[in-house]
N, C-alpha and C positions, 0 to 999 in steps of 0.2 A: 504493500500500500504506500502511495506517495504521501509525503508530508504536506500539510496545508501551508500556503504562502502567508506571509505576514507583511501587510502594507502600512502598518502603523507608523513607521518612520517617514513615510511619504504623506500620509493623511493628516498627520498632527503638526506639520510645520508649514510656514509660509515659504514662498519661493519667488524668484524674480519674474516668473511668467504667470503666476496665479492672479486671479482677480481679487477684488476686495472681499468678496464673499467666499473665497476659497479657504483652504486650510481648516476644514471643519473637523474638530476632534471627534473621530468616529465613536469613541467610547461614550461620549455624551448621548449618542443616539441609541446605543446598545451597550449597556454596562458589562455584558458578558464577553464581548469580543470587539476588536477594533475593525471588524469587517461589516459594520452596520449597513451602510448603503449597498455594498457588494452583496450582502446577504438578502436584501429585500428587492433589489433590482431584477427585472425580468427582461431577458434579451432573446430575440428571435434571430436565429441564423438560417439564412435561406441558401440552400445548396450544401451538400455533403460530399463534394468531389475533392479534387486536389487542394483547392483553396479552403473549402469548407472544413476538411479534416484538420487542417492547421489552425483555423479559427477556433474550432471547438476545443482543441487541446490547449490553446493559449488562454481561452476564457476559463476553462476548468482549473488550470494552474495559476490563474490570477485571483482566484477566490470568488468568482461569480457563482452564485449558488443556484439560480433559477434560469435554465436555458431550455429553449425549444428549438427543434431543427426540422426543416421540411425539405424534402427532395422527392422527385418523382421517379428517379432512376434506380435500376438494380445494378449490382456489382458485376463487372466484367473482369476477366483474368488480366486484361491489359491495364486495369486500374491499379494493380497491386504494386507496381514499381514506385508509386509516388503517393498513393492514398493509404497511408500507413496505419489507419485504424482498421483495415480489412486484411483478412488472411485467405489462404486458398480455400479453406472450408466455407468461406462466406460467399463465394461466387454464386450469383443467382439470387442472393438475398437483397432486401431493401437497404439502400445506402444509409438512409436516415436512421432506420431501426438498428442496424448493425453498429453504426457509429455511436449511437446513444448507449447501446449496451456495453461497448468497449469503454467509453468514458465512465459509465456507472461502475464498471468492475474495477477500474483503477482509482477512481475518485468517488467513493461511495457517499460522500457528503453532498455531492452534486445532485440536485433535482433536475433531471433532464428528460424531456418528453419528445418523442419522435412522431412525425407525421409523414406519411407517404402519399404523394399526390401533387397536383398542380397548385401553384399559389393562387391561381385564378378561381379555384374551387372553394376557397375559404371565404366566409362571410366577412363583412366589414367589422363586426364585433370582435372577431378573432384578432385582427391587427390592433384594435384599440387597447388590447390587454398588455401591450409591451411598452417598455420605457425606451428601448433602443432596438433598431433593426440593423443587422449586419448582413449585407448581400454578397454572396459569392457566386452569383449567377454567371452563366457563360453565354448568354445571348441578349441582344439588344431589346427584342420585343418584350421579354419578361421583365426586364428592368424598367421599360417604359410603363408597363402596367402597374408595377409596384410603386413607382414614383408617383403616378397619377392617383393611385389609391391613397397613399399616405398624405400627399398634399391636400387631397379632398377631405381628410379628417380634421383639418385645421379650421377652427371657428374664427371668423373675421367680423369685426364690429363695423359700424356704419362708416367709420373713417378709413376702413381698409386695414386696420391694425390687427394682427393675429393674436389670439389668446394663447399665451405661453403654455398653459396647462394642457392644451390640445396638440402641441407640437411633438411629434415622435421623430427624433433624428434618424436619418439613414446613413450608414457608413457603407459606401460601395467600393468593393475591391474587384480587380480584374487582372489577369495575367495572360501573356502570350509569349512563349519562349523565354528569352532573357529580359523581357520588358514587363512592366506592371504599373498599375496605378491604384491609388487609394484617394477617396474624397469624402468630405463631410457635407451632407445636405441637411440644412435646417429648413424644413418646408415653410414657405412664405417669407423666409428671412434671407437665405442665400439663394444662389442659382440652383435650379433643380436639374435632374438628369435630362429632361426634355430640352433645356436650354443649350445643352452641349451635343445635341443629336447630330449636328452637322459634322462633328469631329469623328463620327463613326461611319466609315464607308459602308454603302449597301452591301449585303451579302453577295459574294461572287457566284454568278450562275453562268452556265454555258448554253449557247443556242442549240436547240434540239437538232437542227439540220447539221451542225458541226459534229455533234455526238454520233449521229446516225450515219453520216456520209463521208465526212472528211476529218477524222480524228487526227490531232497533232500532238496532244499531250497525254500522259498516263491517266490524268483525271478524266479525259474524254472516254477512254476505254473502260474505266471503272464505272462511270455514269451510264454507259451503254449497257454494261452487264446487269446492273441492278434496276435500272429504269425501264429497259426494253426487253432484255433477255429473260429476266426473272418472271415477269408477268406472262410471257409467252410459254415458258417451261412449266410454271406453276400457277395457272390462272385462278385457282381456288385457294391459294395459300399466300398469306402476307409475309413478306420478308421480315424475319426476326433479327434485328440488328444486334441483339445480345447473344445470338446463337453462334457458337464457333463453327458448326456445320454449315449454316447458311452463309456465313461470311467467307468460309473457305471456298464454297461454290462460286460466289461472286468473284473472289480473288483469282481463281483458276480460269474462269471465263474471261475476265479482264486481261489476264496475262496472255491467254491465247490470242485475243484480239490485238493486243499490243505487238505480239510477235508477227502477226499477219501484216501489220502496217509498219513494222520495223521501228517501233516506239519503245524506248527504254525508260525504266524508272518505276514500273508497277511493282509494288511490294505489298505484303499483307498489312503492314502498319499504315501505308498510304491508303489502302482500300478501306480500312477502318476509319481513317480520318475523313475521307470523302463521303462515305455512306452515312456516318454518324455526325458529320460536320464537326469533327473534333479539332479544337484549337491546340496547337503544339504546347506542351506543358513541361516545365522544368521544376523539380521539387524545391530547389533553393529559392527560386523566384516566388513560389507559393509561400514559402516560409517567411520571406521578407515582407511581402504584401500583407499576409495575415497578421504579422507582428504589428505592422503599421495600423491596420484596422482595429485590432484589439486595444492598442495603445490609445487610439482616439476614443474608443468606447469607455475606457477607464477614466479618461479626462472628463468626459461628459457626465459620468455618473458620480464622480468623486470630487470634481472641481480642483484636482491637483495641479492642473496647468492649463494654459490657453490651448484651445483646439486648433487643428489645422484649418487654415484659411486660404483656400478651400480644397486645393487639389495638389496631390503629390505624384510625380512621375518617377519611376525607377527604370534606368536603362543599363542593365547588367552587361549587355553586349559591348559596352564601351568602358567597362570597369565598374567599380562600385560607386555609381554616380546616381544622384537623384536631385530633383529641384522641385520647388513648390511655387504656386502662383494662385491668384484669385481668379476663379472662373466667374465672369460677370453674368448677371441675370439678363436674359434676352428680353428686350422690351415687349415683343409681341409673342412671348411664349404662351402657347394655348393652355398650358397646365397651371403654372404658378402665377401668371399675371392676369389670366382671364381676359386677355385682350381680344377684341373682335377682329377677325380676319376680313379684309376688304379686297374685293376683286372688281375690276372694271372690264367688262366683256361686251361683245356684240350681242344684241338682243336675239340674233339668229343662232347663237351658240346653242348646241343641244345639251340636254341634261347629261347625256353620256359623256360629252366632252368635259363637262364640269367635274364629273366623278373621276375621270382619268387625270385631270389636272390636280385634283386633291391627292391622288395616289402618287403622282410623279413629282409633286412639289416638295418643299422642305418639310412638310408635315408628315410625309411618308405614311399615309394611311393605307390600310389593307383592303377593307371592304366598307367604304363609307356609305351610310344611309343618310338621307336628307329629308327634312320636313320643313314646311313653312309655318307661318303663324296660323294658317287656316286649314292646311291639308298635308297629307303625306305624299311627298313627291316620289321617293324611291326607298324601299327597305330591302336590305340584303337577306333578312330572315324574319320570320319563318318562311319556308318555301311557298306557302299559300299566299302570303302577303307580297313576297318577291314577284310571284307570277302576276299578281293583280296590279302592281305598280310598274312592271317592266315596260309596258308601252310608253310610259313617260320618258324613257331614256332617249327615244327618237324624236321627242318634241323639242321645239325651240323654247328658250327661256321666256320669250315674250308671251307665249301661250300658257305659261305656268305660274309666273310670278310678276310682281311689279318691280320696277327699277328702285333700288334702295331698300327693298324688303329684307328683313332679317330672317335668316335661315338657321336651323339647328342641325349640326352634323354629329353623328355618333359613329364609333368605329371600335372593332374588337381590341385595338391596341390600348384603349382606355377602359377602365372598369365601370361596370354597372351602367347607370344613366348619365355618366359624364358626357357632356356635349361641348362642341365648339360653336361659337357664334360666327356666322358668315354673312356678310352683306355684299350683294352683287349689284353693282350700278351699271346700267347700260351706257355704252359709248354714244 
């Protein structure tokens, strides 16, 4: 059994970087221990992969007593080289449940709860129960959803000032190879994740015609194997990305196609990366970024030091180097500012063209639905409503709305009934 940490020497003294309200003697809050705040604080860790395992370990060893972790994935044999909370016997098991069990076995004083599933499936009340959220997510869409959810929890008064008691900080970490980042998001106070969306390039995809007819890269061959050959060979069976047998089949078919076109570079690991959209991971990078994230969490809940303002980048490929900077809030951020998006279009523009413009714009919407003040213009779901409103896509705006009319846009990248305000003015 590992010994409990003792932060009393940090929590009971002032420091050059603490605020006037810092240096709270924790013994005054809990006479039995100097871990008063750490003992009562409840932290949610999202993701139990390479970064998540490190975050969970650091939290447990820092004295945080109440942790919950959520992840939808199961353990693959390829995870074992860096996700150290898992063993060979755990392959196929839930990442969150196995990680929680491991932490519990080594640190029995930790109250850790595991959830298996998508973050989008949890209700609003679930997120309201946490003091801090640490995100170890590996995709932009899930981060956008989480960001919008937590920003939406903040109560704002008539003057637009947020109620501090409703602010749940998000500490977002991410790694790719020898690079990584950590940032602190204070909803409605600092910039949010949506403000920095432009810094994340869209996910790379390959044209289907290239994949099928003129492959030039090993990725083209792999995509052909699992996107075209698998459905033809197994029309009634969905590819199991966590099955070694299924992945071996894809690898062998991809390798055969690569040899046919004299393309080099198809490997089993690359096959896994393309099929599962795996971001290259290095254990040491995960450890560094996780340490930065947990350090920020400890600052937030104990007031021992000033928190990061607001973004830290680590570039291990150039040496042990990192720098910090303030990521400014985007003036027209649709999430944290609530700004109304304005478009000036021809009255002959079709609704379909508007939908495509929303998808291809900096908003990066996936399946936008649009309603006006008086009627539903187009809804992506449910199927019956989509079929009913589909004819509107071919209609011109002048036949659907008035110039300057305010529209409401919803999309799956945002939670629940979160909507964007859009005003279209005719040229």
